[in-house]
Phi, psi and omega in degrees: 000325174256128182216135171262146183273337174212172188294341179270346181279150180231132177268126180275122179232127182278165177301321179295320179294321176298315180301315178298317181299316182282351175273356185288352182063025176285144177276337183236119178242122183250109176240030181282149171056040178238009176079023179299139175239191183298324180299316181291324177298321178298329177293312189262342183306315180300337180289347180256001182277116180284355180236024184295129179282143176291133184297326183272318181238091184301343178283348182252139176276141180240076186276120181283153178303329179300325179284341182266323192249333185292119179257326182231129180234119181257111179238017183291158179057051176233204184233036183281132180251188178299330179293316179291320182292330176299316179298317181294316179297319177305319180285318185286345177302329182254011183270131181248012182244326185291125179245343180225132180225122183246114184235010184299152180060052169240208183227049186288317182064188180293325179296320177292324179296328177299319177293322178298319176301318178297319178300315182294331177290323190258325184273126182249017180250329184297129180249330184227130181221132177234117179234025181295158177055050179236015181067033180270123180260195182303316179299319180293319176298321178299319178295321179293316178299318177301319179295335181278346187308314183248017181264113182263002184256333184293131181253333185208132174232121177266124182230025183298158174074000000 
């Protein structure tokens, strides 16, 4: 539904539009190839947090439908860096629905891979993860491998390129 025509184009999506998109109760959300950056990740990441505190009553959880229903999230071919992935990982640590996450062809680097390693340590629902073509070197691969040590649910990790 959101599409950029070339790699330099960016599709503008407001915080409100992200909220509406994640309220659709869709199991598969495709935000690939639309020029998303860290700012946009900051908009939608909280919608995937299964432990989000209610702004008015911090004692109550305010779990968004995105955190309940989204099973596959496609964020490949965007402009997400280690800063954006940190926000996403913070939210996904408490997510109990997402089983597939596609992040290939972003700009995560070794710093982003460190956050991915943390996600793999804490999230026990994710089964498939693709982080290929993100400029991840040996240190970043090491962080991802460390995150996999005690993770019994992950079935596939893509690290090509």
